[in-house]
All heavy atoms as TSV, in Angstrom:
chain	resi	resn	atom	element	x	y	z
A	1	MET	N	N	225.282	-32.969	184.259
A	1	MET	CA	C	225.695	-33.845	183.143
A	1	MET	C	C	227.177	-33.810	183.013
A	1	MET	O	O	227.708	-34.332	182.079
A	1	MET	CB	C	225.030	-33.604	181.799
A	1	MET	CG	C	223.553	-33.755	181.861
A	1	MET	SD	S	222.963	-35.396	181.555
A	1	MET	CE	C	224.110	-36.094	180.433
A	2	SER	N	N	227.877	-33.067	183.819
A	2	SER	CA	C	229.320	-32.932	183.650
A	2	SER	C	C	230.096	-34.311	183.863
A	2	SER	O	O	231.243	-34.449	183.536
A	2	SER	CB	C	229.840	-31.859	184.579
A	2	SER	OG	O	229.554	-32.240	185.882
A	3	GLN	N	N	229.396	-35.234	184.437
A	3	GLN	CA	C	229.999	-36.534	184.761
A	3	GLN	C	C	230.236	-37.365	183.409
A	3	GLN	O	O	231.296	-38.077	183.332
A	3	GLN	CB	C	229.160	-37.392	185.692
A	3	GLN	CG	C	228.964	-36.774	187.030
A	3	GLN	CD	C	227.917	-37.284	187.831
A	3	GLN	OE1	O	227.035	-38.098	187.302
A	3	GLN	NE2	N	227.799	-36.899	189.092
A	4	ALA	N	N	229.385	-37.282	182.483
A	4	ALA	CA	C	229.559	-37.993	181.235
A	4	ALA	C	C	229.045	-37.201	180.108
A	4	ALA	O	O	228.002	-36.535	180.207
A	4	ALA	CB	C	228.795	-39.390	181.335
A	5	ALA	N	N	229.666	-37.381	178.918
A	5	ALA	CA	C	229.232	-36.617	177.723
A	5	ALA	C	C	227.954	-37.290	177.227
A	5	ALA	O	O	227.719	-38.572	177.269
A	5	ALA	CB	C	230.272	-36.595	176.711
A	6	ILE	N	N	227.112	-36.451	176.736
A	6	ILE	CA	C	225.803	-37.038	176.087
A	6	ILE	C	C	226.116	-37.275	174.636
A	6	ILE	O	O	226.648	-36.476	173.829
A	6	ILE	CB	C	224.755	-35.995	176.133
A	6	ILE	CG1	C	224.365	-35.634	177.599
A	6	ILE	CG2	C	223.517	-36.390	175.403
A	6	ILE	CD1	C	223.768	-36.816	178.324
A	7	ARG	N	N	225.795	-38.553	174.258
A	7	ARG	CA	C	225.969	-38.943	172.846
A	7	ARG	C	C	224.624	-38.824	172.199
A	7	ARG	O	O	223.614	-39.306	172.702
A	7	ARG	CB	C	226.444	-40.416	172.767
A	7	ARG	CG	C	227.820	-40.605	173.225
A	7	ARG	CD	C	228.384	-41.964	172.948
A	7	ARG	NE	N	227.576	-42.796	172.145
A	7	ARG	CZ	C	227.151	-44.083	172.558
A	7	ARG	NH1	N	227.556	-44.582	173.716
A	7	ARG	NH2	N	226.371	-44.767	171.745
A	8	ARG	N	N	224.592	-38.189	171.033
A	8	ARG	CA	C	223.270	-37.948	170.422
A	8	ARG	C	C	222.655	-39.258	169.828
A	8	ARG	O	O	221.446	-39.373	169.700
A	8	ARG	CB	C	223.420	-36.887	169.328
A	8	ARG	CG	C	223.903	-35.593	169.871
A	8	ARG	CD	C	223.389	-34.525	168.916
A	8	ARG	NE	N	223.880	-33.169	169.341
A	8	ARG	CZ	C	223.153	-32.473	170.146
A	8	ARG	NH1	N	222.045	-32.748	170.588
A	8	ARG	NH2	N	223.667	-31.242	170.552
A	9	ASP	N	N	223.470	-40.228	169.554
A	9	ASP	CA	C	222.917	-41.505	168.966
A	9	ASP	C	C	222.647	-42.496	170.053
A	9	ASP	O	O	222.262	-43.642	169.785
A	9	ASP	CB	C	224.036	-41.974	168.073
A	9	ASP	CG	C	225.399	-42.425	168.644
A	9	ASP	OD1	O	225.702	-41.891	169.711
A	9	ASP	OD2	O	226.107	-43.104	168.060
A	10	ALA	N	N	222.807	-42.147	171.381
A	10	ALA	CA	C	222.593	-43.123	172.447
A	10	ALA	C	C	221.072	-43.058	172.899
A	10	ALA	O	O	220.421	-42.031	172.636
A	10	ALA	CB	C	223.483	-42.798	173.566
A	11	SER	N	N	220.667	-44.164	173.469
A	11	SER	CA	C	219.380	-44.156	174.131
A	11	SER	C	C	219.569	-44.328	175.632
A	11	SER	O	O	220.309	-45.142	176.118
A	11	SER	CB	C	218.566	-45.302	173.524
A	11	SER	OG	O	217.293	-45.395	174.148
A	12	TYR	N	N	218.831	-43.446	176.398
A	12	TYR	CA	C	219.095	-43.386	177.814
A	12	TYR	C	C	217.805	-43.817	178.514
A	12	TYR	O	O	216.661	-43.838	177.946
A	12	TYR	CB	C	219.398	-41.884	178.243
A	12	TYR	CG	C	220.676	-41.477	177.696
A	12	TYR	CD1	C	220.778	-40.708	176.475
A	12	TYR	CD2	C	221.942	-41.736	178.257
A	12	TYR	CE1	C	221.925	-40.317	175.943
A	12	TYR	CE2	C	223.071	-41.316	177.770
A	12	TYR	CZ	C	223.084	-40.631	176.605
A	12	TYR	OH	O	224.287	-40.166	176.069
A	13	THR	N	N	218.071	-44.286	179.735
A	13	THR	CA	C	216.952	-44.737	180.617
A	13	THR	C	C	216.746	-43.700	181.715
A	13	THR	O	O	217.546	-42.849	181.991
A	13	THR	CB	C	217.247	-46.150	181.200
A	13	THR	OG1	O	218.328	-45.967	182.049
A	13	THR	CG2	C	217.532	-47.127	180.102
A	14	TYR	N	N	215.669	-43.909	182.441
A	14	TYR	CA	C	215.356	-43.012	183.672
A	14	TYR	C	C	216.485	-43.316	184.637
A	14	TYR	O	O	216.880	-42.391	185.384
A	14	TYR	CB	C	214.047	-43.378	184.154
A	14	TYR	CG	C	213.669	-42.478	185.350
A	14	TYR	CD1	C	213.485	-41.135	185.246
A	14	TYR	CD2	C	213.494	-43.059	186.606
A	14	TYR	CE1	C	213.132	-40.342	186.260
A	14	TYR	CE2	C	213.203	-42.306	187.722
A	14	TYR	CZ	C	212.978	-40.880	187.544
A	14	TYR	OH	O	212.647	-40.103	188.609
A	15	ALA	N	N	217.029	-44.534	184.755
A	15	ALA	CA	C	218.149	-44.849	185.708
A	15	ALA	C	C	219.315	-44.003	185.301
A	15	ALA	O	O	220.058	-43.485	186.188
A	15	ALA	CB	C	218.475	-46.337	185.610
A	16	ASP	N	N	219.632	-43.869	184.027
A	16	ASP	CA	C	220.689	-42.937	183.606
A	16	ASP	C	C	220.465	-41.556	184.043
A	16	ASP	O	O	221.361	-40.828	184.561
A	16	ASP	CB	C	220.887	-42.991	182.014
A	16	ASP	CG	C	221.275	-44.363	181.492
A	16	ASP	OD1	O	222.049	-44.988	182.233
A	16	ASP	OD2	O	220.845	-44.654	180.458
A	17	TYR	N	N	219.239	-41.102	183.743
A	17	TYR	CA	C	218.906	-39.716	184.065
A	17	TYR	C	C	219.147	-39.379	185.594
A	17	TYR	O	O	219.539	-38.242	185.905
A	17	TYR	CB	C	217.390	-39.485	183.681
A	17	TYR	CG	C	216.837	-38.150	184.051
A	17	TYR	CD1	C	217.015	-37.008	183.366
A	17	TYR	CD2	C	216.024	-38.160	185.242
A	17	TYR	CE1	C	216.389	-35.863	183.736
A	17	TYR	CE2	C	215.414	-36.904	185.625
A	17	TYR	CZ	C	215.622	-35.703	184.832
A	17	TYR	OH	O	215.109	-34.579	185.174
A	18	LEU	N	N	218.774	-40.318	186.432
A	18	LEU	CA	C	218.922	-40.073	187.869
A	18	LEU	C	C	220.351	-39.951	188.319
A	18	LEU	O	O	220.668	-39.260	189.362
A	18	LEU	CB	C	218.334	-41.370	188.683
A	18	LEU	CG	C	216.784	-41.388	188.538
A	18	LEU	CD1	C	216.337	-42.631	189.278
A	18	LEU	CD2	C	216.154	-40.147	189.149
A	19	LEU	N	N	221.356	-40.411	187.470
A	19	LEU	CA	C	222.786	-40.228	187.790
A	19	LEU	C	C	223.354	-38.912	187.274
A	19	LEU	O	O	224.449	-38.516	187.725
A	19	LEU	CB	C	223.562	-41.415	187.144
A	19	LEU	CG	C	223.181	-42.791	187.624
A	19	LEU	CD1	C	224.009	-43.841	186.838
A	19	LEU	CD2	C	223.577	-42.963	189.066
A	20	TRP	N	N	222.592	-38.139	186.502
A	20	TRP	CA	C	223.115	-36.904	185.929
A	20	TRP	C	C	223.091	-35.760	186.986
A	20	TRP	O	O	222.212	-35.723	187.842
A	20	TRP	CB	C	222.338	-36.553	184.723
A	20	TRP	CG	C	222.445	-37.473	183.649
A	20	TRP	CD1	C	223.315	-38.515	183.459
A	20	TRP	CD2	C	221.488	-37.583	182.493
A	20	TRP	NE1	N	223.032	-39.226	182.300
A	20	TRP	CE2	C	221.899	-38.675	181.708
A	20	TRP	CE3	C	220.353	-36.891	182.081
A	20	TRP	CZ2	C	221.282	-39.084	180.473
A	20	TRP	CZ3	C	219.759	-37.260	180.965
A	20	TRP	CH2	C	220.254	-38.309	180.138
A	21	SER	N	N	224.041	-34.937	186.866
A	21	SER	CA	C	224.138	-33.797	187.780
A	21	SER	C	C	223.024	-32.795	187.636
A	21	SER	O	O	222.317	-32.688	186.562
A	21	SER	CB	C	225.463	-33.013	187.458
A	21	SER	OG	O	225.498	-31.758	188.128
A	22	ASP	N	N	222.647	-32.181	188.828
A	22	ASP	CA	C	221.491	-31.190	188.695
A	22	ASP	C	C	222.060	-29.759	188.298
A	22	ASP	O	O	221.268	-28.902	188.330
A	22	ASP	CB	C	220.872	-31.098	190.136
A	22	ASP	CG	C	220.080	-32.274	190.469
A	22	ASP	OD1	O	219.618	-32.935	189.492
A	22	ASP	OD2	O	219.912	-32.596	191.664
A	23	ASP	N	N	223.305	-29.678	187.892
A	23	ASP	CA	C	223.852	-28.405	187.458
A	23	ASP	C	C	223.270	-27.835	186.154
A	23	ASP	O	O	223.378	-26.714	185.890
A	23	ASP	CB	C	225.395	-28.485	187.316
A	23	ASP	CG	C	226.025	-28.705	188.731
A	23	ASP	OD1	O	225.448	-28.432	189.758
A	23	ASP	OD2	O	227.181	-29.132	188.710
A	24	GLU	N	N	222.682	-28.802	185.330
A	24	GLU	CA	C	222.147	-28.407	184.054
A	24	GLU	C	C	220.764	-29.024	184.079
A	24	GLU	O	O	220.354	-30.046	184.685
A	24	GLU	CB	C	222.964	-29.052	182.893
A	24	GLU	CG	C	224.378	-28.413	182.808
A	24	GLU	CD	C	225.145	-29.073	181.714
A	24	GLU	OE1	O	224.666	-29.979	181.019
A	24	GLU	OE2	O	226.307	-28.756	181.518
A	25	ARG	N	N	219.931	-28.434	183.178
A	25	ARG	CA	C	218.552	-28.921	182.995
A	25	ARG	C	C	218.469	-29.863	181.797
A	25	ARG	O	O	218.781	-29.431	180.677
A	25	ARG	CB	C	217.580	-27.717	182.819
A	25	ARG	CG	C	217.422	-26.844	184.049
A	25	ARG	CD	C	216.450	-25.802	183.924
A	25	ARG	NE	N	215.183	-26.365	183.414
A	25	ARG	CZ	C	214.349	-25.682	182.619
A	25	ARG	NH1	N	214.577	-24.491	182.190
A	25	ARG	NH2	N	213.216	-26.264	182.210
A	26	TRP	N	N	218.071	-31.040	182.014
A	26	TRP	CA	C	217.925	-32.043	181.007
A	26	TRP	C	C	216.497	-32.649	181.029
A	26	TRP	O	O	215.977	-32.837	182.091
A	26	TRP	CB	C	218.921	-33.152	181.028
A	26	TRP	CG	C	220.285	-32.705	180.728
A	26	TRP	CD1	C	221.294	-32.177	181.607
A	26	TRP	CD2	C	220.964	-32.763	179.494
A	26	TRP	NE1	N	222.392	-31.856	180.922
A	26	TRP	CE2	C	222.267	-32.227	179.664
A	26	TRP	CE3	C	220.578	-33.237	178.197
A	26	TRP	CZ2	C	223.222	-32.146	178.485
A	26	TRP	CZ3	C	221.446	-33.180	177.179
A	26	TRP	CH2	C	222.742	-32.614	177.306
A	27	GLU	N	N	216.051	-32.980	179.867
A	27	GLU	CA	C	214.778	-33.678	179.830
A	27	GLU	C	C	215.112	-35.054	179.054
A	27	GLU	O	O	215.932	-34.996	178.045
A	27	GLU	CB	C	213.693	-32.950	178.990
A	27	GLU	CG	C	213.017	-31.883	179.934
A	27	GLU	CD	C	211.786	-31.274	179.324
A	27	GLU	OE1	O	211.279	-31.871	178.264
A	27	GLU	OE2	O	211.403	-30.211	179.835
A	28	LEU	N	N	214.414	-36.084	179.356
A	28	LEU	CA	C	214.605	-37.310	178.772
A	28	LEU	C	C	213.322	-37.737	178.134
A	28	LEU	O	O	212.276	-37.947	178.877
A	28	LEU	CB	C	215.110	-38.416	179.758
A	28	LEU	CG	C	215.477	-39.755	179.213
A	28	LEU	CD1	C	216.651	-39.628	178.267
A	28	LEU	CD2	C	215.859	-40.666	180.349
A	29	ILE	N	N	213.223	-37.811	176.834
A	29	ILE	CA	C	211.923	-38.143	176.048
A	29	ILE	C	C	212.193	-39.265	175.197
A	29	ILE	O	O	213.004	-39.152	174.253
A	29	ILE	CB	C	211.386	-36.912	175.324
A	29	ILE	CG1	C	211.248	-35.723	176.292
A	29	ILE	CG2	C	210.266	-37.266	174.553
A	29	ILE	CD1	C	210.929	-34.359	175.522
A	30	HIS	N	N	211.600	-40.394	175.445
A	30	HIS	CA	C	211.654	-41.639	174.630
A	30	HIS	C	C	213.125	-41.932	174.520
A	30	HIS	O	O	213.481	-42.400	173.399
A	30	HIS	CB	C	210.999	-41.503	173.360
A	30	HIS	CG	C	209.440	-41.207	173.484
A	30	HIS	ND1	N	208.615	-42.134	174.003
A	30	HIS	CD2	C	208.785	-40.139	173.122
A	30	HIS	CE1	C	207.383	-41.593	173.947
A	30	HIS	NE2	N	207.451	-40.342	173.509
A	31	GLY	N	N	213.904	-41.854	175.589
A	31	GLY	CA	C	215.340	-42.261	175.501
A	31	GLY	C	C	216.317	-41.302	174.986
A	31	GLY	O	O	217.541	-41.409	174.924
A	32	VAL	N	N	215.760	-40.136	174.516
A	32	VAL	CA	C	216.521	-39.059	173.846
A	32	VAL	C	C	216.761	-37.984	174.935
A	32	VAL	O	O	215.845	-37.495	175.542
A	32	VAL	CB	C	215.900	-38.473	172.607
A	32	VAL	CG1	C	216.875	-37.360	171.981
A	32	VAL	CG2	C	215.808	-39.609	171.550
A	33	ALA	N	N	218.057	-37.535	175.113
A	33	ALA	CA	C	218.381	-36.450	176.135
A	33	ALA	C	C	218.342	-35.178	175.448
A	33	ALA	O	O	218.930	-35.028	174.387
A	33	ALA	CB	C	219.753	-36.784	176.749
A	34	TYR	N	N	217.626	-34.186	176.031
A	34	TYR	CA	C	217.511	-32.873	175.475
A	34	TYR	C	C	217.992	-31.847	176.593
A	34	TYR	O	O	217.569	-31.873	177.720
A	34	TYR	CB	C	216.059	-32.466	175.166
A	34	TYR	CG	C	215.470	-33.329	174.091
A	34	TYR	CD1	C	214.806	-34.473	174.326
A	34	TYR	CD2	C	215.607	-32.859	172.718
A	34	TYR	CE1	C	214.332	-35.275	173.258
A	34	TYR	CE2	C	215.046	-33.651	171.704
A	34	TYR	CZ	C	214.403	-34.773	171.988
A	34	TYR	OH	O	213.921	-35.493	170.894
A	35	ASN	N	N	219.060	-31.028	176.172
A	35	ASN	CA	C	219.618	-29.984	177.056
A	35	ASN	C	C	218.668	-28.816	176.997
A	35	ASN	O	O	218.412	-28.210	175.957
A	35	ASN	CB	C	220.961	-29.642	176.578
A	35	ASN	CG	C	221.662	-28.771	177.566
A	35	ASN	OD1	O	221.097	-28.283	178.523
A	35	ASN	ND2	N	222.976	-28.499	177.329
A	36	MET	N	N	217.999	-28.437	178.105
A	36	MET	CA	C	217.074	-27.420	178.184
A	36	MET	C	C	217.675	-26.067	178.410
A	36	MET	O	O	218.650	-25.961	179.157
A	36	MET	CB	C	216.073	-27.728	179.284
A	36	MET	CG	C	215.396	-29.081	179.140
A	36	MET	SD	S	214.594	-29.368	177.610
A	36	MET	CE	C	213.315	-28.200	177.704
A	37	THR	N	N	217.050	-25.068	177.878
A	37	THR	CA	C	217.472	-23.698	178.008
A	37	THR	C	C	217.218	-23.279	179.417
A	37	THR	O	O	216.196	-23.505	179.947
A	37	THR	CB	C	216.802	-22.779	177.001
A	37	THR	OG1	O	216.915	-23.236	175.739
A	37	THR	CG2	C	217.218	-21.358	177.187
A	38	PRO	N	N	218.187	-22.620	180.073
A	38	PRO	CA	C	217.980	-22.080	181.442
A	38	PRO	C	C	216.843	-21.033	181.469
A	38	PRO	O	O	216.606	-20.353	180.447
A	38	PRO	CB	C	219.314	-21.518	181.833
A	38	PRO	CG	C	220.064	-21.356	180.613
A	38	PRO	CD	C	219.569	-22.248	179.604
A	39	ALA	N	N	216.326	-20.816	182.613
A	39	ALA	CA	C	215.291	-19.811	182.788
A	39	ALA	C	C	215.884	-18.443	182.663
A	39	ALA	O	O	217.066	-18.279	183.011
A	39	ALA	CB	C	214.625	-19.995	184.189
A	40	PRO	N	N	215.105	-17.436	182.044
A	40	PRO	CA	C	215.653	-16.107	181.971
A	40	PRO	C	C	216.024	-15.514	183.302
A	40	PRO	O	O	215.316	-15.813	184.299
A	40	PRO	CB	C	214.549	-15.376	181.348
A	40	PRO	CG	C	213.413	-16.338	181.054
A	40	PRO	CD	C	213.799	-17.601	181.691
A	41	GLY	N	N	217.024	-14.657	183.334
A	41	GLY	CA	C	217.495	-14.002	184.538
A	41	GLY	C	C	216.547	-12.875	184.824
A	41	GLY	O	O	215.600	-12.464	184.049
A	42	ARG	N	N	216.831	-12.191	186.024
A	42	ARG	CA	C	215.953	-11.147	186.476
A	42	ARG	C	C	215.976	-9.897	185.607
A	42	ARG	O	O	214.909	-9.273	185.320
A	42	ARG	CB	C	216.294	-10.774	187.885
A	42	ARG	CG	C	216.065	-11.835	188.899
A	42	ARG	CD	C	216.456	-11.496	190.302
A	42	ARG	NE	N	215.550	-10.367	190.699
A	42	ARG	CZ	C	215.515	-9.901	191.964
A	42	ARG	NH1	N	216.381	-10.248	192.831
A	42	ARG	NH2	N	214.693	-8.860	192.242
A	43	ARG	N	N	217.172	-9.579	185.105
A	43	ARG	CA	C	217.246	-8.416	184.199
A	43	ARG	C	C	216.392	-8.607	182.953
A	43	ARG	O	O	215.650	-7.754	182.511
A	43	ARG	CB	C	218.657	-8.164	183.844
A	43	ARG	CG	C	218.926	-6.990	182.896
A	43	ARG	CD	C	220.384	-6.612	182.833
A	43	ARG	NE	N	220.751	-5.780	181.672
A	43	ARG	CZ	C	220.300	-4.461	181.559
A	43	ARG	NH1	N	219.590	-3.844	182.496
A	43	ARG	NH2	N	220.652	-3.770	180.428
A	44	HIS	N	N	216.422	-9.843	182.352
A	44	HIS	CA	C	215.660	-10.128	181.200
A	44	HIS	C	C	214.190	-10.040	181.520
A	44	HIS	O	O	213.426	-9.541	180.776
A	44	HIS	CB	C	215.990	-11.540	180.724
A	44	HIS	CG	C	215.235	-12.046	179.518
A	44	HIS	ND1	N	213.988	-12.545	179.660
A	44	HIS	CD2	C	215.502	-12.007	178.254
A	44	HIS	CE1	C	213.570	-12.924	178.431
A	44	HIS	NE2	N	214.438	-12.593	177.567
A	45	GLN	N	N	213.787	-10.591	182.645
A	45	GLN	CA	C	212.327	-10.555	182.980
A	45	GLN	C	C	211.887	-9.123	183.219
A	45	GLN	O	O	210.775	-8.783	182.868
A	45	GLN	CB	C	212.177	-11.395	184.344
A	45	GLN	CG	C	212.421	-12.880	184.058
A	45	GLN	CD	C	211.282	-13.486	183.172
A	45	GLN	OE1	O	211.140	-13.109	182.000
A	45	GLN	NE2	N	210.575	-14.400	183.750
A	46	ASP	N	N	212.750	-8.323	183.897
A	46	ASP	CA	C	212.398	-6.904	184.061
A	46	ASP	C	C	212.156	-6.142	182.790
A	46	ASP	O	O	211.195	-5.431	182.638
A	46	ASP	CB	C	213.522	-6.127	184.848
A	46	ASP	CG	C	213.573	-6.499	186.294
A	46	ASP	OD1	O	212.554	-7.093	186.838
A	46	ASP	OD2	O	214.607	-6.239	186.993
A	47	ILE	N	N	213.069	-6.316	181.826
A	47	ILE	CA	C	212.977	-5.680	180.480
A	47	ILE	C	C	211.794	-6.216	179.740
A	47	ILE	O	O	210.899	-5.448	179.227
A	47	ILE	CB	C	214.245	-5.923	179.710
A	47	ILE	CG1	C	215.439	-5.211	180.285
A	47	ILE	CG2	C	214.037	-5.520	178.276
A	47	ILE	CD1	C	216.796	-5.537	179.751
A	48	SER	N	N	211.590	-7.528	179.803
A	48	SER	CA	C	210.385	-8.114	179.135
A	48	SER	C	C	209.046	-7.581	179.720
A	48	SER	O	O	208.168	-7.197	178.998
A	48	SER	CB	C	210.445	-9.659	179.324
A	48	SER	OG	O	209.293	-10.230	178.791
A	49	ARG	N	N	209.001	-7.422	181.017
A	49	ARG	CA	C	207.790	-6.866	181.690
A	49	ARG	C	C	207.529	-5.439	181.221
A	49	ARG	O	O	206.381	-5.016	180.876
A	49	ARG	CB	C	207.926	-6.975	183.141
A	49	ARG	CG	C	206.638	-6.479	183.912
A	49	ARG	CD	C	206.814	-6.393	185.479
A	49	ARG	NE	N	207.775	-5.399	185.713
A	49	ARG	CZ	C	208.951	-5.687	186.298
A	49	ARG	NH1	N	209.332	-6.880	186.653
A	49	ARG	NH2	N	209.808	-4.609	186.560
A	50	GLU	N	N	208.567	-4.624	181.184
A	50	GLU	CA	C	208.489	-3.235	180.768
A	50	GLU	C	C	207.988	-3.100	179.338
A	50	GLU	O	O	207.082	-2.333	179.033
A	50	GLU	CB	C	209.811	-2.481	180.972
A	50	GLU	CG	C	210.222	-2.197	182.386
A	50	GLU	CD	C	209.103	-1.417	183.213
A	50	GLU	OE1	O	208.622	-0.491	182.628
A	50	GLU	OE2	O	208.825	-1.708	184.354
A	51	LEU	N	N	208.568	-3.917	178.412
A	51	LEU	CA	C	208.160	-3.941	177.058
A	51	LEU	C	C	206.707	-4.334	176.890
A	51	LEU	O	O	205.946	-3.684	176.141
A	51	LEU	CB	C	209.045	-4.747	176.161
A	51	LEU	CG	C	210.521	-4.213	175.900
A	51	LEU	CD1	C	211.306	-5.312	175.343
A	51	LEU	CD2	C	210.364	-2.963	175.108
A	52	LEU	N	N	206.331	-5.333	177.674
A	52	LEU	CA	C	204.907	-5.822	177.577
A	52	LEU	C	C	203.989	-4.709	177.989
A	52	LEU	O	O	203.000	-4.530	177.415
A	52	LEU	CB	C	204.744	-7.070	178.499
A	52	LEU	CG	C	203.311	-7.651	178.550
A	52	LEU	CD1	C	202.924	-8.241	177.301
A	52	LEU	CD2	C	203.267	-8.638	179.727
A	53	THR	N	N	204.389	-4.023	179.071
A	53	THR	CA	C	203.494	-2.950	179.605
A	53	THR	C	C	203.381	-1.894	178.587
A	53	THR	O	O	202.255	-1.412	178.274
A	53	THR	CB	C	204.124	-2.393	180.924
A	53	THR	OG1	O	204.119	-3.440	181.879
A	53	THR	CG2	C	203.324	-1.258	181.420
A	54	LEU	N	N	204.551	-1.426	177.984
A	54	LEU	CA	C	204.432	-0.382	176.958
A	54	LEU	C	C	203.584	-0.777	175.742
A	54	LEU	O	O	202.786	0.010	175.291
A	54	LEU	CB	C	205.897	-0.051	176.501
A	54	LEU	CG	C	206.769	0.694	177.500
A	54	LEU	CD1	C	208.191	0.759	176.970
A	54	LEU	CD2	C	206.170	2.100	177.760
A	55	PHE	N	N	203.774	-2.005	175.241
A	55	PHE	CA	C	203.000	-2.392	174.105
A	55	PHE	C	C	201.513	-2.539	174.452
A	55	PHE	O	O	200.691	-2.151	173.760
A	55	PHE	CB	C	203.492	-3.786	173.593
A	55	PHE	CG	C	204.847	-3.733	172.889
A	55	PHE	CD1	C	205.704	-4.655	173.181
A	55	PHE	CD2	C	205.123	-2.722	172.046
A	55	PHE	CE1	C	207.035	-4.642	172.508
A	55	PHE	CE2	C	206.393	-2.667	171.361
A	55	PHE	CZ	C	207.364	-3.619	171.625
A	56	SER	N	N	201.274	-3.024	175.668
A	56	SER	CA	C	199.831	-3.307	176.116
A	56	SER	C	C	199.090	-1.866	176.230
A	56	SER	O	O	197.995	-1.787	175.795
A	56	SER	CB	C	199.879	-3.970	177.482
A	56	SER	OG	O	198.588	-4.297	177.862
A	57	VAL	N	N	199.746	-0.930	176.797
A	57	VAL	CA	C	199.218	0.411	176.877
A	57	VAL	C	C	198.994	0.983	175.523
A	57	VAL	O	O	197.873	1.559	175.240
A	57	VAL	CB	C	200.033	1.340	177.770
A	57	VAL	CG1	C	199.578	2.767	177.671
A	57	VAL	CG2	C	200.016	0.908	179.204
A	58	HIS	N	N	199.901	0.879	174.593
A	58	HIS	CA	C	199.790	1.427	173.280
A	58	HIS	C	C	198.673	0.794	172.487
A	58	HIS	O	O	197.982	1.477	171.778
A	58	HIS	CB	C	201.128	1.239	172.499
A	58	HIS	CG	C	201.089	1.675	171.065
A	58	HIS	ND1	N	201.099	3.047	170.797
A	58	HIS	CD2	C	200.971	1.053	169.960
A	58	HIS	CE1	C	201.017	3.183	169.459
A	58	HIS	NE2	N	200.955	1.961	168.900
A	59	LEU	N	N	198.466	-0.522	172.737
A	59	LEU	CA	C	197.404	-1.193	172.005
A	59	LEU	C	C	196.024	-1.276	172.660
A	59	LEU	O	O	195.157	-1.786	172.071
A	59	LEU	CB	C	197.924	-2.638	171.778
A	59	LEU	CG	C	199.171	-2.871	170.907
A	59	LEU	CD1	C	199.673	-4.230	170.854
A	59	LEU	CD2	C	198.913	-2.258	169.442
A	60	ARG	N	N	195.964	-0.635	173.803
A	60	ARG	CA	C	194.632	-0.601	174.538
A	60	ARG	C	C	193.581	-0.036	173.631
A	60	ARG	O	O	193.737	1.017	173.045
A	60	ARG	CB	C	194.865	0.176	175.764
A	60	ARG	CG	C	193.547	0.110	176.680
A	60	ARG	CD	C	193.770	0.730	178.072
A	60	ARG	NE	N	194.740	-0.205	178.753
A	60	ARG	CZ	C	195.584	0.191	179.666
A	60	ARG	NH1	N	195.738	1.571	179.891
A	60	ARG	NH2	N	196.393	-0.617	180.346
A	61	GLY	N	N	192.471	-0.699	173.546
A	61	GLY	CA	C	191.349	-0.271	172.695
A	61	GLY	C	C	191.441	-0.667	171.205
A	61	GLY	O	O	190.635	-0.358	170.440
A	62	LYS	N	N	192.508	-1.225	170.891
A	62	LYS	CA	C	192.716	-1.654	169.503
A	62	LYS	C	C	192.436	-3.152	169.287
A	62	LYS	O	O	192.416	-3.882	170.240
A	62	LYS	CB	C	194.145	-1.316	169.051
A	62	LYS	CG	C	194.475	0.201	169.027
A	62	LYS	CD	C	195.832	0.449	168.497
A	62	LYS	CE	C	196.098	1.934	168.471
A	62	LYS	NZ	N	196.266	2.642	169.631
A	63	LYS	N	N	192.299	-3.678	168.130
A	63	LYS	CA	C	192.007	-5.022	167.893
A	63	LYS	C	C	193.320	-5.988	168.144
A	63	LYS	O	O	193.166	-7.124	168.470
A	63	LYS	CB	C	191.661	-5.308	166.431
A	63	LYS	CG	C	190.234	-4.735	166.050
A	63	LYS	CD	C	189.906	-5.016	164.663
A	63	LYS	CE	C	188.522	-4.468	164.348
A	63	LYS	NZ	N	188.084	-4.688	162.941
A	64	CYS	N	N	194.493	-5.369	167.969
A	64	CYS	CA	C	195.687	-6.159	168.210
A	64	CYS	C	C	195.966	-6.330	169.696
A	64	CYS	O	O	195.682	-5.369	170.471
A	64	CYS	CB	C	196.836	-5.420	167.544
A	64	CYS	SG	S	198.401	-6.310	167.533
A	65	LYS	N	N	196.538	-7.422	170.119
A	65	LYS	CA	C	196.798	-7.663	171.515
A	65	LYS	C	C	198.262	-8.155	171.574
A	65	LYS	O	O	198.818	-8.715	170.732
A	65	LYS	CB	C	195.863	-8.795	172.060
A	65	LYS	CG	C	194.466	-8.325	172.176
A	65	LYS	CD	C	193.603	-9.499	172.765
A	65	LYS	CE	C	192.197	-8.960	172.928
A	65	LYS	NZ	N	191.346	-10.002	173.569
A	66	VAL	N	N	198.815	-7.986	172.760
A	66	VAL	CA	C	200.165	-8.526	173.023
A	66	VAL	C	C	200.048	-9.543	174.141
A	66	VAL	O	O	199.261	-9.404	174.998
A	66	VAL	CB	C	201.152	-7.310	173.478
A	66	VAL	CG1	C	200.683	-6.706	174.717
A	66	VAL	CG2	C	202.535	-7.801	173.655
A	67	TYR	N	N	200.832	-10.681	174.007
A	67	TYR	CA	C	200.817	-11.684	174.938
A	67	TYR	C	C	202.197	-11.952	175.414
A	67	TYR	O	O	203.263	-11.812	174.701
A	67	TYR	CB	C	200.331	-13.020	174.379
A	67	TYR	CG	C	198.889	-12.954	173.949
A	67	TYR	CD1	C	198.503	-12.597	172.661
A	67	TYR	CD2	C	197.879	-13.066	174.945
A	67	TYR	CE1	C	197.129	-12.508	172.347
A	67	TYR	CE2	C	196.569	-13.026	174.565
A	67	TYR	CZ	C	196.176	-12.702	173.312
A	67	TYR	OH	O	194.880	-12.596	172.997
A	68	ASP	N	N	202.415	-12.252	176.734
A	68	ASP	CA	C	203.684	-12.577	177.314
A	68	ASP	C	C	203.782	-14.103	177.389
A	68	ASP	O	O	202.940	-14.803	177.704
A	68	ASP	CB	C	203.726	-12.052	178.763
A	68	ASP	CG	C	205.085	-12.121	179.365
A	68	ASP	OD1	O	206.078	-12.201	178.590
A	68	ASP	OD2	O	205.256	-12.087	180.581
A	69	ALA	N	N	204.950	-14.609	176.964
A	69	ALA	CA	C	205.311	-15.981	177.012
A	69	ALA	C	C	206.581	-16.279	177.754
A	69	ALA	O	O	207.524	-15.438	177.723
A	69	ALA	CB	C	205.319	-16.563	175.653
A	70	PRO	N	N	206.713	-17.406	178.439
A	70	PRO	CA	C	207.972	-17.712	179.087
A	70	PRO	C	C	209.065	-17.896	178.123
A	70	PRO	O	O	208.919	-18.222	177.012
A	70	PRO	CB	C	207.656	-18.969	179.880
A	70	PRO	CG	C	206.355	-19.528	179.379
A	70	PRO	CD	C	205.740	-18.421	178.602
């Protein structure tokens, strides 16, 4: 989207969306452009997995459960 600034009050079409750069993640919903958060990096994922494992082991056999979400 570095080619043109996104105006919050504008309505965009799929044709507009096709012209946007792939350098950023955007979603177009009912004409409104939403800048999407990038996917977490490997370090973040490694830490998240380790924490999930620790919590899961700690809670094994208990009523409480831990869930991982993207």
